[in-house]
PDB file with SEQRES, HELIX, SHEET and CRYST1 records, atoms N, CA, C and O in Angstrom:
SEQRES   1 A   73  MET TYR TYR CYS LEU SER LYS ALA GLY THR PRO GLY CYS          
SEQRES   2 A   73  THR THR GLN ALA CYS GLY PHE ARG ASP GLN PHE PRO ARG          
SEQRES   3 A   73  ILE GLN SER ALA ASN ALA THR ILE LEU GLY LEU SER PRO          
SEQRES   4 A   73  ASP GLN PRO GLU ASP LEU LEU LYS TRP LYS ALA GLU GLU          
SEQRES   5 A   73  GLN LEU PRO TYR ASP LEU LEU SER ASP PRO ASP HIS ALA          
SEQRES   6 A   73  ILE LEU GLU MET TRP ALA HIS GLY                              
HELIX    1 AA1 PRO A   11  ASP A   22  1                                  12    
HELIX    2 AA2 PHE A   24  SER A   29  1                                   6    
HELIX    3 AA3 PRO A   42  GLU A   52  1                                  11    
HELIX    4 AA4 ALA A   65  ALA A   71  1                                   7    
SHEET    1 AA1 3 TYR A   2  CYS A   4  0                                        
SHEET    2 AA1 3 LEU A  35  SER A  38  1                                        
SHEET    3 AA1 3 ASP A  57  SER A  60  1                                        
CRYST1    1.000    1.000    1.000  90.00  90.00  90.00 P 1           1          
ATOM      1  N   MET A   1       0.900  -1.113  -0.042  1.00  0.00           N  
ATOM      2  CA  MET A   1      -0.035   0.013  -0.059  1.00  0.00           C  
ATOM      3  C   MET A   1       0.895   1.204  -0.069  1.00  0.00           C  
ATOM      4  O   MET A   1       1.886   1.229   0.661  1.00  0.00           O  
ATOM      5  N   TYR A   2       0.605   2.127  -0.836  1.00  0.00           N  
ATOM      6  CA  TYR A   2       1.336   3.347  -0.931  1.00  0.00           C  
ATOM      7  C   TYR A   2       0.427   4.604  -0.864  1.00  0.00           C  
ATOM      8  O   TYR A   2      -0.728   4.518  -1.279  1.00  0.00           O  
ATOM      9  N   TYR A   3       0.894   5.744  -0.366  1.00  0.00           N  
ATOM     10  CA  TYR A   3       0.187   6.913  -0.439  1.00  0.00           C  
ATOM     11  C   TYR A   3       1.186   7.957  -0.861  1.00  0.00           C  
ATOM     12  O   TYR A   3       2.393   7.795  -0.682  1.00  0.00           O  
ATOM     13  N   CYS A   4       0.676   9.019  -1.418  1.00  0.00           N  
ATOM     14  CA  CYS A   4       1.490  10.305  -1.790  1.00  0.00           C  
ATOM     15  C   CYS A   4       1.221  11.396  -0.831  1.00  0.00           C  
ATOM     16  O   CYS A   4       0.085  11.600  -0.404  1.00  0.00           O  
ATOM     17  N   LEU A   5       2.353  12.171  -0.451  1.00  0.00           N  
ATOM     18  CA  LEU A   5       2.237  13.341   0.300  1.00  0.00           C  
ATOM     19  C   LEU A   5       2.543  14.554  -0.523  1.00  0.00           C  
ATOM     20  O   LEU A   5       3.445  14.541  -1.361  1.00  0.00           O  
ATOM     21  N   SER A   6       1.870  15.497  -0.311  1.00  0.00           N  
ATOM     22  CA  SER A   6       2.228  16.741  -1.127  1.00  0.00           C  
ATOM     23  C   SER A   6       3.233  17.585  -0.429  1.00  0.00           C  
ATOM     24  O   SER A   6       3.933  18.344  -1.099  1.00  0.00           O  
ATOM     25  N   LYS A   7       3.366  17.512   0.908  1.00  0.00           N  
ATOM     26  CA  LYS A   7       4.447  18.162   1.635  1.00  0.00           C  
ATOM     27  C   LYS A   7       4.381  17.659   3.087  1.00  0.00           C  
ATOM     28  O   LYS A   7       3.434  17.915   3.831  1.00  0.00           O  
ATOM     29  N   ALA A   8       5.450  16.925   3.438  1.00  0.00           N  
ATOM     30  CA  ALA A   8       5.454  16.549   4.866  1.00  0.00           C  
ATOM     31  C   ALA A   8       5.330  17.672   5.850  1.00  0.00           C  
ATOM     32  O   ALA A   8       5.878  18.759   5.662  1.00  0.00           O  
ATOM     33  N   GLY A   9       4.575  17.385   6.939  1.00  0.00           N  
ATOM     34  CA  GLY A   9       4.450  18.319   7.995  1.00  0.00           C  
ATOM     35  C   GLY A   9       3.200  19.336   7.812  1.00  0.00           C  
ATOM     36  O   GLY A   9       2.918  20.144   8.698  1.00  0.00           O  
ATOM     37  N   THR A  10       2.522  19.247   6.686  1.00  0.00           N  
ATOM     38  CA  THR A  10       1.501  20.069   6.521  1.00  0.00           C  
ATOM     39  C   THR A  10       0.175  19.346   7.173  1.00  0.00           C  
ATOM     40  O   THR A  10       0.153  18.118   7.247  1.00  0.00           O  
ATOM     41  N   PRO A  11      -0.810  20.052   7.592  1.00  0.00           N  
ATOM     42  CA  PRO A  11      -1.892  19.484   8.263  1.00  0.00           C  
ATOM     43  C   PRO A  11      -2.586  18.249   7.674  1.00  0.00           C  
ATOM     44  O   PRO A  11      -2.863  17.259   8.353  1.00  0.00           O  
ATOM     45  N   GLY A  12      -2.840  18.370   6.408  1.00  0.00           N  
ATOM     46  CA  GLY A  12      -3.434  17.194   5.633  1.00  0.00           C  
ATOM     47  C   GLY A  12      -2.563  15.996   5.640  1.00  0.00           C  
ATOM     48  O   GLY A  12      -3.023  14.888   5.918  1.00  0.00           O  
ATOM     49  N   CYS A  13      -1.317  16.187   5.340  1.00  0.00           N  
ATOM     50  CA  CYS A  13      -0.462  15.059   5.131  1.00  0.00           C  
ATOM     51  C   CYS A  13      -0.188  14.449   6.587  1.00  0.00           C  
ATOM     52  O   CYS A  13      -0.098  13.235   6.772  1.00  0.00           O  
ATOM     53  N   THR A  14      -0.076  15.320   7.513  1.00  0.00           N  
ATOM     54  CA  THR A  14       0.175  14.845   8.951  1.00  0.00           C  
ATOM     55  C   THR A  14      -1.080  13.898   9.315  1.00  0.00           C  
ATOM     56  O   THR A  14      -0.946  12.755   9.753  1.00  0.00           O  
ATOM     57  N   THR A  15      -2.147  14.441   9.109  1.00  0.00           N  
ATOM     58  CA  THR A  15      -3.423  13.630   9.467  1.00  0.00           C  
ATOM     59  C   THR A  15      -3.452  12.244   8.695  1.00  0.00           C  
ATOM     60  O   THR A  15      -3.693  11.206   9.312  1.00  0.00           O  
ATOM     61  N   GLN A  16      -3.207  12.252   7.362  1.00  0.00           N  
ATOM     62  CA  GLN A  16      -3.094  11.071   6.639  1.00  0.00           C  
ATOM     63  C   GLN A  16      -2.028  10.105   7.148  1.00  0.00           C  
ATOM     64  O   GLN A  16      -2.263   8.908   7.317  1.00  0.00           O  
ATOM     65  N   ALA A  17      -0.870  10.662   7.379  1.00  0.00           N  
ATOM     66  CA  ALA A  17       0.344   9.876   7.831  1.00  0.00           C  
ATOM     67  C   ALA A  17       0.065   9.204   9.292  1.00  0.00           C  
ATOM     68  O   ALA A  17       0.453   8.071   9.575  1.00  0.00           O  
ATOM     69  N   CYS A  18      -0.553   9.924  10.051  1.00  0.00           N  
ATOM     70  CA  CYS A  18      -0.860   9.548  11.460  1.00  0.00           C  
ATOM     71  C   CYS A  18      -1.997   8.617  11.506  1.00  0.00           C  
ATOM     72  O   CYS A  18      -2.102   7.827  12.444  1.00  0.00           O  
ATOM     73  N   GLY A  19      -2.877   8.662  10.524  1.00  0.00           N  
ATOM     74  CA  GLY A  19      -3.949   7.681  10.380  1.00  0.00           C  
ATOM     75  C   GLY A  19      -3.353   6.342  10.105  1.00  0.00           C  
ATOM     76  O   GLY A  19      -3.675   5.350  10.758  1.00  0.00           O  
ATOM     77  N   PHE A  20      -2.449   6.318   9.097  1.00  0.00           N  
ATOM     78  CA  PHE A  20      -1.725   4.950   8.867  1.00  0.00           C  
ATOM     79  C   PHE A  20      -0.920   4.560  10.017  1.00  0.00           C  
ATOM     80  O   PHE A  20      -0.822   3.359  10.270  1.00  0.00           O  
ATOM     81  N   ARG A  21      -0.315   5.444  10.765  1.00  0.00           N  
ATOM     82  CA  ARG A  21       0.477   5.154  11.915  1.00  0.00           C  
ATOM     83  C   ARG A  21      -0.377   4.392  13.015  1.00  0.00           C  
ATOM     84  O   ARG A  21      -0.014   3.355  13.569  1.00  0.00           O  
ATOM     85  N   ASP A  22      -1.606   5.086  13.253  1.00  0.00           N  
ATOM     86  CA  ASP A  22      -2.535   4.569  14.284  1.00  0.00           C  
ATOM     87  C   ASP A  22      -3.084   3.170  13.886  1.00  0.00           C  
ATOM     88  O   ASP A  22      -3.362   2.310  14.721  1.00  0.00           O  
ATOM     89  N   GLN A  23      -3.208   3.022  12.631  1.00  0.00           N  
ATOM     90  CA  GLN A  23      -3.743   1.648  12.183  1.00  0.00           C  
ATOM     91  C   GLN A  23      -2.671   0.713  11.833  1.00  0.00           C  
ATOM     92  O   GLN A  23      -2.976  -0.378  11.351  1.00  0.00           O  
ATOM     93  N   PHE A  24      -1.399   1.042  12.035  1.00  0.00           N  
ATOM     94  CA  PHE A  24      -0.285   0.187  11.669  1.00  0.00           C  
ATOM     95  C   PHE A  24      -0.337  -1.195  12.071  1.00  0.00           C  
ATOM     96  O   PHE A  24      -0.160  -2.102  11.258  1.00  0.00           O  
ATOM     97  N   PRO A  25      -0.590  -1.410  13.389  1.00  0.00           N  
ATOM     98  CA  PRO A  25      -0.654  -2.826  13.817  1.00  0.00           C  
ATOM     99  C   PRO A  25      -1.730  -3.718  13.038  1.00  0.00           C  
ATOM    100  O   PRO A  25      -1.496  -4.883  12.719  1.00  0.00           O  
ATOM    101  N   ARG A  26      -2.831  -3.112  12.787  1.00  0.00           N  
ATOM    102  CA  ARG A  26      -3.829  -3.895  12.028  1.00  0.00           C  
ATOM    103  C   ARG A  26      -3.466  -4.017  10.458  1.00  0.00           C  
ATOM    104  O   ARG A  26      -3.781  -5.028   9.829  1.00  0.00           O  
ATOM    105  N   ILE A  27      -2.852  -3.038   9.916  1.00  0.00           N  
ATOM    106  CA  ILE A  27      -2.327  -3.122   8.553  1.00  0.00           C  
ATOM    107  C   ILE A  27      -1.218  -4.221   8.477  1.00  0.00           C  
ATOM    108  O   ILE A  27      -1.141  -5.037   7.559  1.00  0.00           O  
ATOM    109  N   GLN A  28      -0.437  -4.158   9.456  1.00  0.00           N  
ATOM    110  CA  GLN A  28       0.828  -5.081   9.575  1.00  0.00           C  
ATOM    111  C   GLN A  28       0.214  -6.536   9.808  1.00  0.00           C  
ATOM    112  O   GLN A  28       0.761  -7.489   9.253  1.00  0.00           O  
ATOM    113  N   SER A  29      -0.774  -6.709  10.517  1.00  0.00           N  
ATOM    114  CA  SER A  29      -1.354  -8.047  10.847  1.00  0.00           C  
ATOM    115  C   SER A  29      -1.991  -8.547   9.519  1.00  0.00           C  
ATOM    116  O   SER A  29      -2.085  -9.768   9.396  1.00  0.00           O  
ATOM    117  N   ALA A  30      -2.399  -7.827   8.605  1.00  0.00           N  
ATOM    118  CA  ALA A  30      -2.914  -8.264   7.277  1.00  0.00           C  
ATOM    119  C   ALA A  30      -1.720  -8.515   6.282  1.00  0.00           C  
ATOM    120  O   ALA A  30      -1.919  -8.698   5.081  1.00  0.00           O  
ATOM    121  N   ASN A  31      -0.525  -8.514   6.824  1.00  0.00           N  
ATOM    122  CA  ASN A  31       0.687  -8.643   6.012  1.00  0.00           C  
ATOM    123  C   ASN A  31       0.852  -7.670   4.883  1.00  0.00           C  
ATOM    124  O   ASN A  31       1.373  -7.990   3.815  1.00  0.00           O  
ATOM    125  N   ALA A  32       0.412  -6.519   5.141  1.00  0.00           N  
ATOM    126  CA  ALA A  32       0.568  -5.324   4.124  1.00  0.00           C  
ATOM    127  C   ALA A  32       1.697  -4.497   4.523  1.00  0.00           C  
ATOM    128  O   ALA A  32       2.089  -4.506   5.690  1.00  0.00           O  
ATOM    129  N   THR A  33       2.303  -3.706   3.523  1.00  0.00           N  
ATOM    130  CA  THR A  33       3.408  -2.848   3.703  1.00  0.00           C  
ATOM    131  C   THR A  33       2.911  -1.432   3.300  1.00  0.00           C  
ATOM    132  O   THR A  33       2.224  -1.284   2.289  1.00  0.00           O  
ATOM    133  N   ILE A  34       3.244  -0.449   4.055  1.00  0.00           N  
ATOM    134  CA  ILE A  34       2.879   0.974   3.763  1.00  0.00           C  
ATOM    135  C   ILE A  34       4.148   1.732   3.348  1.00  0.00           C  
ATOM    136  O   ILE A  34       5.183   1.684   4.013  1.00  0.00           O  
ATOM    137  N   LEU A  35       4.018   2.406   2.258  1.00  0.00           N  
ATOM    138  CA  LEU A  35       5.088   3.393   1.718  1.00  0.00           C  
ATOM    139  C   LEU A  35       4.579   4.639   1.631  1.00  0.00           C  
ATOM    140  O   LEU A  35       3.513   4.748   1.026  1.00  0.00           O  
ATOM    141  N   GLY A  36       5.129   5.707   2.134  1.00  0.00           N  
ATOM    142  CA  GLY A  36       4.677   7.074   1.843  1.00  0.00           C  
ATOM    143  C   GLY A  36       5.643   7.733   0.785  1.00  0.00           C  
ATOM    144  O   GLY A  36       6.855   7.575   0.928  1.00  0.00           O  
ATOM    145  N   LEU A  37       5.211   8.375  -0.139  1.00  0.00           N  
ATOM    146  CA  LEU A  37       6.010   8.985  -1.190  1.00  0.00           C  
ATOM    147  C   LEU A  37       5.800  10.484  -1.265  1.00  0.00           C  
ATOM    148  O   LEU A  37       4.663  10.925  -1.429  1.00  0.00           O  
ATOM    149  N   SER A  38       6.822  11.264  -1.154  1.00  0.00           N  
ATOM    150  CA  SER A  38       6.809  12.628  -1.076  1.00  0.00           C  
ATOM    151  C   SER A  38       7.903  13.335  -1.853  1.00  0.00           C  
ATOM    152  O   SER A  38       8.999  12.786  -1.966  1.00  0.00           O  
ATOM    153  N   PRO A  39       7.659  14.576  -2.420  1.00  0.00           N  
ATOM    154  CA  PRO A  39       8.731  15.295  -2.993  1.00  0.00           C  
ATOM    155  C   PRO A  39       9.712  16.009  -2.098  1.00  0.00           C  
ATOM    156  O   PRO A  39      10.610  16.721  -2.547  1.00  0.00           O  
ATOM    157  N   ASP A  40       9.515  15.799  -0.866  1.00  0.00           N  
ATOM    158  CA  ASP A  40      10.488  16.388   0.109  1.00  0.00           C  
ATOM    159  C   ASP A  40      11.797  15.746   0.081  1.00  0.00           C  
ATOM    160  O   ASP A  40      11.883  14.628  -0.428  1.00  0.00           O  
ATOM    161  N   GLN A  41      12.843  16.328   0.575  1.00  0.00           N  
ATOM    162  CA  GLN A  41      14.134  15.821   0.669  1.00  0.00           C  
ATOM    163  C   GLN A  41      14.279  14.688   1.772  1.00  0.00           C  
ATOM    164  O   GLN A  41      13.586  14.737   2.789  1.00  0.00           O  
ATOM    165  N   PRO A  42      15.118  13.751   1.569  1.00  0.00           N  
ATOM    166  CA  PRO A  42      15.136  12.652   2.544  1.00  0.00           C  
ATOM    167  C   PRO A  42      15.408  13.170   3.952  1.00  0.00           C  
ATOM    168  O   PRO A  42      14.769  12.653   4.868  1.00  0.00           O  
ATOM    169  N   GLU A  43      16.248  14.091   4.214  1.00  0.00           N  
ATOM    170  CA  GLU A  43      16.525  14.496   5.591  1.00  0.00           C  
ATOM    171  C   GLU A  43      15.340  15.229   6.170  1.00  0.00           C  
ATOM    172  O   GLU A  43      15.164  15.155   7.387  1.00  0.00           O  
ATOM    173  N   ASP A  44      14.536  15.906   5.447  1.00  0.00           N  
ATOM    174  CA  ASP A  44      13.238  16.480   5.870  1.00  0.00           C  
ATOM    175  C   ASP A  44      12.264  15.276   6.233  1.00  0.00           C  
ATOM    176  O   ASP A  44      11.536  15.337   7.224  1.00  0.00           O  
ATOM    177  N   LEU A  45      12.286  14.251   5.435  1.00  0.00           N  
ATOM    178  CA  LEU A  45      11.286  13.101   5.748  1.00  0.00           C  
ATOM    179  C   LEU A  45      11.751  12.312   6.942  1.00  0.00           C  
ATOM    180  O   LEU A  45      10.930  11.883   7.752  1.00  0.00           O  
ATOM    181  N   LEU A  46      13.071  12.104   7.077  1.00  0.00           N  
ATOM    182  CA  LEU A  46      13.599  11.490   8.364  1.00  0.00           C  
ATOM    183  C   LEU A  46      13.201  12.195   9.642  1.00  0.00           C  
ATOM    184  O   LEU A  46      12.817  11.610  10.655  1.00  0.00           O  
ATOM    185  N   LYS A  47      13.343  13.656   9.490  1.00  0.00           N  
ATOM    186  CA  LYS A  47      12.947  14.447  10.747  1.00  0.00           C  
ATOM    187  C   LYS A  47      11.515  14.347  11.001  1.00  0.00           C  
ATOM    188  O   LYS A  47      11.123  14.185  12.157  1.00  0.00           O  
ATOM    189  N   TRP A  48      10.615  14.437   9.923  1.00  0.00           N  
ATOM    190  CA  TRP A  48       9.230  14.426  10.126  1.00  0.00           C  
ATOM    191  C   TRP A  48       8.728  12.958  10.581  1.00  0.00           C  
ATOM    192  O   TRP A  48       7.791  12.823  11.368  1.00  0.00           O  
ATOM    193  N   LYS A  49       9.373  11.959  10.063  1.00  0.00           N  
ATOM    194  CA  LYS A  49       9.040  10.546  10.497  1.00  0.00           C  
ATOM    195  C   LYS A  49       9.297  10.446  12.019  1.00  0.00           C  
ATOM    196  O   LYS A  49       8.440   9.969  12.763  1.00  0.00           O  
ATOM    197  N   ALA A  50      10.486  10.900  12.473  1.00  0.00           N  
ATOM    198  CA  ALA A  50      10.762  10.857  13.892  1.00  0.00           C  
ATOM    199  C   ALA A  50       9.734  11.624  14.834  1.00  0.00           C  
ATOM    200  O   ALA A  50       9.269  11.091  15.841  1.00  0.00           O  
ATOM    201  N   GLU A  51       9.412  12.927  14.424  1.00  0.00           N  
ATOM    202  CA  GLU A  51       8.598  13.735  15.119  1.00  0.00           C  
ATOM    203  C   GLU A  51       7.143  13.092  15.236  1.00  0.00           C  
ATOM    204  O   GLU A  51       6.491  13.199  16.274  1.00  0.00           O  
ATOM    205  N   GLU A  52       6.690  12.443  14.152  1.00  0.00           N  
ATOM    206  CA  GLU A  52       5.317  11.849  14.176  1.00  0.00           C  
ATOM    207  C   GLU A  52       5.354  10.409  14.546  1.00  0.00           C  
ATOM    208  O   GLU A  52       4.294   9.782  14.542  1.00  0.00           O  
ATOM    209  N   GLN A  53       6.540   9.784  14.886  1.00  0.00           N  
ATOM    210  CA  GLN A  53       6.741   8.414  15.181  1.00  0.00           C  
ATOM    211  C   GLN A  53       6.079   7.546  14.202  1.00  0.00           C  
ATOM    212  O   GLN A  53       5.310   6.661  14.578  1.00  0.00           O  
ATOM    213  N   LEU A  54       6.334   7.752  12.984  1.00  0.00           N  
ATOM    214  CA  LEU A  54       5.823   6.866  11.873  1.00  0.00           C  
ATOM    215  C   LEU A  54       6.556   5.661  11.794  1.00  0.00           C  
ATOM    216  O   LEU A  54       7.772   5.770  11.639  1.00  0.00           O  
ATOM    217  N   PRO A  55       5.966   4.325  11.885  1.00  0.00           N  
ATOM    218  CA  PRO A  55       6.642   3.222  11.848  1.00  0.00           C  
ATOM    219  C   PRO A  55       6.885   2.565  10.541  1.00  0.00           C  
ATOM    220  O   PRO A  55       7.259   1.394  10.467  1.00  0.00           O  
ATOM    221  N   TYR A  56       6.665   3.349   9.473  1.00  0.00           N  
ATOM    222  CA  TYR A  56       6.824   2.840   8.088  1.00  0.00           C  
ATOM    223  C   TYR A  56       7.774   3.725   7.288  1.00  0.00           C  
ATOM    224  O   TYR A  56       8.082   4.833   7.727  1.00  0.00           O  
ATOM    225  N   ASP A  57       8.210   3.309   6.220  1.00  0.00           N  
ATOM    226  CA  ASP A  57       9.185   4.074   5.344  1.00  0.00           C  
ATOM    227  C   ASP A  57       8.544   5.232   4.598  1.00  0.00           C  
ATOM    228  O   ASP A  57       7.386   5.122   4.195  1.00  0.00           O  
ATOM    229  N   LEU A  58       9.198   6.256   4.414  1.00  0.00           N  
ATOM    230  CA  LEU A  58       8.870   7.414   3.591  1.00  0.00           C  
ATOM    231  C   LEU A  58       9.842   7.511   2.497  1.00  0.00           C  
ATOM    232  O   LEU A  58      11.034   7.545   2.802  1.00  0.00           O  
ATOM    233  N   LEU A  59       9.484   7.563   1.229  1.00  0.00           N  
ATOM    234  CA  LEU A  59      10.329   7.697   0.043  1.00  0.00           C  
ATOM    235  C   LEU A  59      10.351   9.117  -0.381  1.00  0.00           C  
ATOM    236  O   LEU A  59       9.365   9.849  -0.296  1.00  0.00           O  
ATOM    237  N   SER A  60      11.562   9.501  -0.861  1.00  0.00           N  
ATOM    238  CA  SER A  60      11.711  10.855  -1.424  1.00  0.00           C  
ATOM    239  C   SER A  60      11.771  10.750  -2.868  1.00  0.00           C  
ATOM    240  O   SER A  60      12.467   9.915  -3.444  1.00  0.00           O  
ATOM    241  N   ASP A  61      10.966  11.683  -3.503  1.00  0.00           N  
ATOM    242  CA  ASP A  61      10.848  11.855  -4.958  1.00  0.00           C  
ATOM    243  C   ASP A  61      11.017  13.317  -5.306  1.00  0.00           C  
ATOM    244  O   ASP A  61      10.072  13.875  -5.862  1.00  0.00           O  
ATOM    245  N   PRO A  62      12.170  14.030  -5.027  1.00  0.00           N  
ATOM    246  CA  PRO A  62      12.278  15.450  -5.248  1.00  0.00           C  
ATOM    247  C   PRO A  62      12.117  15.931  -6.726  1.00  0.00           C  
ATOM    248  O   PRO A  62      11.775  17.083  -6.991  1.00  0.00           O  
ATOM    249  N   ASP A  63      12.382  14.990  -7.670  1.00  0.00           N  
ATOM    250  CA  ASP A  63      12.221  15.488  -9.058  1.00  0.00           C  
ATOM    251  C   ASP A  63      10.885  15.140  -9.666  1.00  0.00           C  
ATOM    252  O   ASP A  63      10.616  15.416 -10.835  1.00  0.00           O  
ATOM    253  N   HIS A  64      10.015  14.496  -8.805  1.00  0.00           N  
ATOM    254  CA  HIS A  64       8.577  14.199  -9.148  1.00  0.00           C  
ATOM    255  C   HIS A  64       8.398  13.104 -10.120  1.00  0.00           C  
ATOM    256  O   HIS A  64       7.302  12.918 -10.648  1.00  0.00           O  
ATOM    257  N   ALA A  65       9.513  12.311 -10.400  1.00  0.00           N  
ATOM    258  CA  ALA A  65       9.521  11.347 -11.526  1.00  0.00           C  
ATOM    259  C   ALA A  65       8.460  10.261 -11.208  1.00  0.00           C  
ATOM    260  O   ALA A  65       7.657   9.972 -12.096  1.00  0.00           O  
ATOM    261  N   ILE A  66       8.404   9.696 -10.113  1.00  0.00           N  
ATOM    262  CA  ILE A  66       7.454   8.756  -9.802  1.00  0.00           C  
ATOM    263  C   ILE A  66       6.019   9.325  -9.665  1.00  0.00           C  
ATOM    264  O   ILE A  66       5.022   8.847 -10.207  1.00  0.00           O  
ATOM    265  N   LEU A  67       6.058  10.398  -8.874  1.00  0.00           N  
ATOM    266  CA  LEU A  67       4.811  11.101  -8.613  1.00  0.00           C  
ATOM    267  C   LEU A  67       4.058  11.461  -9.914  1.00  0.00           C  
ATOM    268  O   LEU A  67       2.838  11.310  -9.970  1.00  0.00           O  
ATOM    269  N   GLU A  68       4.742  11.919 -10.922  1.00  0.00           N  
ATOM    270  CA  GLU A  68       4.136  12.255 -12.181  1.00  0.00           C  
ATOM    271  C   GLU A  68       3.713  11.096 -12.928  1.00  0.00           C  
ATOM    272  O   GLU A  68       2.681  11.139 -13.597  1.00  0.00           O  
ATOM    273  N   MET A  69       4.504   9.961 -12.857  1.00  0.00           N  
ATOM    274  CA  MET A  69       4.223   8.786 -13.540  1.00  0.00           C  
ATOM    275  C   MET A  69       2.915   8.238 -12.864  1.00  0.00           C  
ATOM    276  O   MET A  69       2.068   7.752 -13.613  1.00  0.00           O  
ATOM    277  N   TRP A  70       2.694   8.273 -11.599  1.00  0.00           N  
ATOM    278  CA  TRP A  70       1.548   7.708 -11.053  1.00  0.00           C  
ATOM    279  C   TRP A  70       0.285   8.687 -11.343  1.00  0.00           C  
ATOM    280  O   TRP A  70      -0.839   8.215 -11.513  1.00  0.00           O  
ATOM    281  N   ALA A  71       0.518   9.937 -11.382  1.00  0.00           N  
ATOM    282  CA  ALA A  71      -0.592  10.867 -11.575  1.00  0.00           C  
ATOM    283  C   ALA A  71      -1.120  10.697 -13.085  1.00  0.00           C  
ATOM    284  O   ALA A  71      -2.283  10.970 -13.381  1.00  0.00           O  
ATOM    285  N   HIS A  72      -0.224  10.247 -13.971  1.00  0.00           N  
ATOM    286  CA  HIS A  72      -0.610  10.157 -15.324  1.00  0.00           C  
ATOM    287  C   HIS A  72      -0.831   8.677 -15.882  1.00  0.00           C  
ATOM    288  O   HIS A  72      -0.899   8.379 -17.075  1.00  0.00           O  
ATOM    289  N   GLY A  73      -0.926   7.847 -14.845  1.00  0.00           N  
ATOM    290  CA  GLY A  73      -1.262   6.463 -15.129  1.00  0.00           C  
ATOM    291  C   GLY A  73      -0.057   5.776 -15.856  1.00  0.00           C  
ATOM    292  O   GLY A  73      -0.131   4.593 -16.190  1.00  0.00           O  
TER     293      GLY A  73                                                      
END                                                                             
C-alpha cells in the first residue's frame, strides 16, 4: 500500500500519515506494507518521520519522476 504526500508536515499530510500510523498494527497483521511517497528531501522526511513516530518508510521523490508517472497512469 502506498500513499502520496504533497508536503511533509502540512496538516493534511500529517493527518493522513498519522492515520496510517495509528492503524499500523492492523495493517501489519494483514501482511501489508505501507510506503509514503513525497517530493520532500530525505533529511526532511527522516525528521518528520521521527517527530510523528511513523513506523513505516517514507520515500523521497524530489524530481517528481514517480509522482508524475503515477498521476498520469
